[in-house]
Residue, then its C-alpha position, 0 to 999 in steps of 0.5 A: m423150530f422155524a421162525e419167519l424173519a420177514g415177509v412180503t404181501v402185495w395188495e392191488g388197489s384202484a389207484s396204487t399197488e401196496v407192498v406190505v413188508y414185515g419182520e427184519l429186512d437184512v441181507t438174507t431176507l432182502s431178496w424177497l422184497r427185491t423179487a416183489l418190487k421187480a414183479v410189481c414194477a413190471d406188471q402194474s401201471d400205477d403208483l407203488v406204495v411200500n409199507l414198512e410199518q411192521v418192519a422191525f429192522c431195515d438194513i441200509r441195502v433196503i434203502g438202496l433198493l428203494v432208490v433203484t425202484a423209485a428211479r425205475l418207476r419215475g422213468s415210466g411216470r409213476r411214483l414210489i411212496v414209502r409208508g411207516d414212521p419209525p424214528r430211526r428210519s425217518r433219520i435215514f431217509r433225511r440223511y440220504g435225501l429221500e424225504h420225498l419218498h417217505t410218507p408217515a403212517 
């Protein structure tokens, strides 16, 4: 039996592109998100929203990936906005000084 642990969907809007992530993000599934973020950063010219509302588990490596992505976007005058407000994730964003990326759902 096969169970999908995580997935990524990209939605292009008029003012931003949204990457919706679901499932468990850890070292084995992080590459999916990394690939999607790199593609969106390269192909789009608007702000990027990463929606983590449906993420059950988020490895610390995801935070590192978001920091790198935010810096890449900032260099081209764009913003990274992170949506989703599970309590533990909010604490992680505060702990690492990333509150400016986080927007509660």
